[in-house]
N, C-alpha and C positions, 0 to 999 in steps of 0.2 A: 732799608737794608735789613736782612734777616738777622735777628739777634742770636747769640750763642744759645744752644739748647740747654735744658735743665741739667743735663749730665755734665756740663762744663761750666764751672762757676765764673761769673764775669770778673771777679777779682783775680783769678788766675790768668785770664786773657790780658788784663791790664798789667799784671806783674811781668808777664812774658814779653809784652810789647813795649813797655815804657822805656826800656833802654834804647830801643831803636829810635824812638822819638828824640832822645837826647843825642844819639849818634848823628842823625841826619839834621837835627837842629844846628849842631855845631858845624857840620859840613856846609850847610847853607850860609851860616854866619861868616865863616872864613872866606868863602867865595864872594859874598856880598861886600865884605870889608877888605878885600885883598888890596884894593887901591890905597886905602887908608893905612893898612899895615905896611905896605911897601914904602910909603913915605916915612912912617914913624920908626920902623925897624931896619930898613934897608935904604937909607938916603943915598942918592946918587945924582950926578949931573945929568944922567940919562934916565928919564922916568921909565923907559921900557926895561932897563936893566933892573931897576927896583922892583917892578912888577914881576919880572921873570924870577927874581930871587924869592919873592913871596910865594909864587906858585911852586917853586922848587921845594920850599919847606913843606908846602901842602903835599907834594908827592912823597915826602919822607914817610908820611902816615901810611901810604900804600905799601912801601917797602917793609914796614914793620908788621903788616897784617899777617903774613904767613907765620912769623915768629909767634905772634899772639895766638894764632890758630892752634899751633902745636902746644903752647903753654896751657891755654884754657881747655883745649881738647883733652889733654892728659888729666887735668884737674877734674873736668866734668865726667870723664869715664872712670876715674878711680875714687874720687871723693864725693861726687854727686853734682847734678845739674844746678840745683838751687844755690849751693855754696859758690860755684863758679860764676853764676849770673849775678849774685849779690855783689861780689867783689868787682866784676867787670864794669858794672855801672858806676861804682865808686872811682875806679881807675879812669873812667871817661870823664866824670864830673870834676874831679880835682884839677886836672890840667886845664880844663875849659875855664874854670874859675881863676886859676893862676894866670892864664893869658890875660884876663881882664884886670889883673893886678900888676902886671909886669911893667917895670920902668922901660922907657923907650931908649933908642940909640943915643939920643941927646943927653940922657941921664947917666947911662952906664957904659956907653960905647958898644964894643963888640959883644959884651956879655948879653946884651938885649936880644940880638938875633940868635945867639947860641941857646939862650933860655927858651925862646919861642920854638926853636927846632926840637929841643928836648921835650917840650910839651906835646908837639905834634907826634913825636915818636911814641910817647906813652899812650896817646890817644889811639895811634895805629895798633899798638899791641892790644888795647882794650877792644877795639872794633874787630880784631881778628877772632875773638872768641864770643863777642856780644851777639851779633846778628844771627850767626848760625847756631849759637847756643840757645837763643830764644826760640828759633824755629824748631830745633830738636825738642825743647821743653814743651812747646805748645802742642806739637803733633803727638808726642808721647802721652800727654794728658787727655787727648781726644779719643772718642770712640772711633772704631774703624770706619763707620758710616759718615763721619764728619771731619775726617782729617784734612781734606782739601780746604774746607771752609775755615777751620780753626787755624791751620798753618798759614792761610792767606792773610791773617791779621798781622803777621810780621811785616808783610809787604805794605799793608795799609798804614801801619804805624810809621814806617819809614817815610812814606809820602807825607803824612801829617807833620813829622818832624821837619822835613824840608820846607813845607809851606809855612810852618810856624816860624822857622828861622828867617825866611824871606819876609814874612809879615812884620816881625819884630824889627828887622833891619830897616825895612821901608818906613816904619813908624818913627824910629829914632832919627833917621836921616831927614824926614819930612818936618819934624817939629823943632829940630835944633839948627842953629846957624852952623855954617861950615867951620867957623873958629871953635865953637863949643864942641862940635863933633870930633875934631882932631885933638882937642885938649883933653876931654874926658868922656864925651858922649859915646864913643865907640866901645868903651869898657862895659857899659850897662848891659847890653845883650849877652855878653859872655858871663858876667856875674849872675845874670838871671838863670843861667844853666844850672846853678846850684839847686834851684827849686825842683827841677826835673830829677836831678841826681838824688836828692834826699827822698823824694817820693818813690823813685825806683828802688832804692835800697830798702825803704820801709816796707813796700809791698813784697819784695822778693824774700826778705828775711822772715816773712810770716805766712808763706804759702807752703803747701805740702810738697814733698819731693815727687819727682816723676814716678808714677806707678810702675812703669817699665823698668826703671833703674832700681827701684826697691825690690822688684822680683829677682833680678839677677844678683843683687847684693845679698838678699836673704838666702838665695840658692848657692852662694859661694862661687859664682862664676864670673866675678869681676876680672877684667884684664889687668895684668900687672905691667904690661908694656904696650899700651894701645898704639903709640906712634909706630913702633917696630911692626906690630901685627897688621896695622893698616897698610904699611908700605909693602909688606911681604905677602899678606894673605888677601888683601882687599884692593889690589891695584886695578882690576877691571872696574870696580865700583868707583874708585877714585878718579879714573880717567873719564868715566861717564859723567860724574859731577862736573869736572872741568869742562867737558864738552857742552853740557847743558847751561853752564854759567856764561859761556862765550856770548850767546845772544842776550842773556839777562844783563850782563855788565856792559857790553858794547851798546846795546839798544838803549839802555837808560842814559848813559853818559852822552851818547850822540844826540838823542832826541830831546833831552830835558836839561842838559848842562851846556854842551857845546853849541846847540842849535841857536841859542839867543845871539851869541857872538857871530856865528856863521851867517845868520839872516841879515844882521845889521851890516855885514861886510859885503854880501853879494846882492843885496837889494837896497832900495832907498826907503824902506819902511822904517819909521822911527823906533828907537829902542823901547820907548814906552809901550807902543803897540805890540811889539814882539814879546815883551815881558807879560803883557796881558794874555796873549795867546798861549804862552807857556804856562801861566798860572791856571788858565782854564783847562788845559790839557792835563796838567798834573793833578788837578782836583778831580777831573773825570777819571783818571787812572786810579786814584785812591778809592773812589766809589766803586769802580768796576772790579777791582781785584778780589774783594770778598765775594761778590756776586759770581765771578768766574770760579772761585774756589768752591762755592756751594754747588754750582753746576757740575763741577768735576766729580763731586760725590755722587751725582746721579748718573752721568754718562761715562764717567771714567776720566782719569788724568791724561792718558795718552792721546785721545782724540783732540782735546783742547790744546795740548802742547803742540800737536802736529798742525792744527789749524793756525795757531799763532805764528809758528816758525815758517810754515809754507806761505802764509799770507804776506808776511814781511819780506820773504825772499822774492815773491812775485810783484809786490806793490811798492817796494822801496824806491826804485828808479822813477816810475811815474809820479809817486808822491813828491819826490824831490824836484821834479819838473814843476809841479804846482807850487811847492814851497819857494822856489826861486823866481816865480812869475812876477812877484811884486803886487799881485792882486790879493788883498787881505782875505776876502771870503774863500778864495781858492786855497790860500796858505793855511787857513784855519781848518778847512775841510781835510786837507792832506794830513795835518798833524793829528786831528781827531781820528782819522782812519787808522793811522799807525798806532795811536794810543789804544784803540779798541783791540787791535791785534796783539799789542803788548800785554794787555790785560788778560786775553785768552791764554797767553803763555805763562804769565806770572801767577795767575790764580792757582793752578795746580802745581806749579813749580816747586813750592816749598815742601809740600808733603812728598812729592816725587823724589826729591834728593834725599830726604830723611829715610825713606823706605828702601833705599839702595843698600843700607848697611845694617848689620845685626846690632842689637841694642848695646852690647858690651863695647863696641867700637864706634858707635854712631856719632858722638860729639866730636871725636878726633877726625873721623873720616869726612864728615860734612864740612867741618871747619877748614881742614887742610885743602880739600878740593875746591871749595868755594873761594877761599882767599888767594890761593895760587892763581886761579883764573881771574879773579878780580884785579890782582896786581898786574897780570900780563895783558888783559884785554880791557877791563873797565877803566882803570886809571890812565891807560895809554890811548884810549879811543880818540880824544880830541887831538892829540899830537899826531896819531896815525892819519886821521881824517885830513888834517892840515897838510901833512906831507903828501898824501895822495893827490890833493889838488895841485900842489906844486909840481909833482913829478908827471902827472897826467896832463896838466894844462886845462882841465875841465872842472867847473864848479860842482858838477854832479858826481864827482868821484866818491864822496862819502857814502852815497847811496849804494855804490858797488861794493864798498867794504862792508856795509851793513848786510847786503844781500849774501855775501860770502859767509859772514858769521852766522846768519840765519840758516844757511844750507848746512853748515857744520853741525849746528845744534839739532837741526831736523834729522840728520843722519843718526845722531845719538838717540833721539826720541824714538825712531823706528826700531831701535834695538831693545827698548824697554818692554817689560812684560805688561800684558793688558790689565793685570790686577796684582796687588801685593801678594807676596808668597805667604804660605801658611805660617812660616816661622815669624815673618814680620808682622802679620796680623795678630799672632798670639802675643808677641812681645812689644807691640805698639810702636 
């Protein structure tokens, strides 16, 4: 994989991306240990109700994300990107560690699930400003000729975090007995999140501010009310971001989160095999995103975004036919095909959304648009897919929902300019 160019220091890439690793590390952990947390924090005579409660708390984080987007967006556009990002990674790390220290329902009763809910809410606020803030920070540090590549490292780091969380969870569950896992072993991966948090804060506290932000600060053109200005002056850009995130959010959660449960439900393929296929696909996606970002710097963002969205719109249904065939090589081929198309879309995606806003409103605009769409389409994707199957009576219904989302995003892609505007190029 091509390394960052000399004009962009590796330390800055690491600082911008490390928070995403922590964010998705925690995401993977909570999903991996949901069944354990359900028993320890939501005991019930009905295991399904316990699990439902655990996933309900998980959803709380999505509801908090738009709030975090406005909070950190205001912070980043008025006080600086570096300060907002340094504190966002702390706000993510502290609740993650606290989850690993929480007494269970058996110890303190109802206070245990309430405390877990509060932790997830704080993490949701942090995530609301973390991912989009890091994307903004990375792209603004990059030269115009490498924005796609540098911005794509935000996507790469998210994949690394998810894989790291799954790997740590698998390691802990494989080396400990079930009794030890439920007594204390489940806490270790959450406590380990402190290492990523400290590293993230250390790196972000010692990197230079975004050059684009410094220019408008020195020029005295900082926004005093970025939230109001985004809503009143940048509504077309805000709607474009929401439209572009529809495929990003729905595609990721359907193809790499929901798909494992879906395939074990509609086929006889063992869970272990499905997880291996999912891990292979996520690893491939992590590798291809920066390569796609680099390619977008050569051929342009719009062509790759269009190829990815159009390809998914056309191939979702036949791919799901293969995915539900029960034939492992065909299933893997289908998931790899969709992964390649997703990488075409995600590679240039990050730079594309940043360039939709002027520098003075960029952190707020990107954060608000991204997290509103993530809450509406990303977090709800598994639920909507399940309801589509129930209402339609066909197991291929999720592919039709994915096709619809791809078409919506493609329509927005076609409205994008072929190259960044002069103002955006000048202000990064």
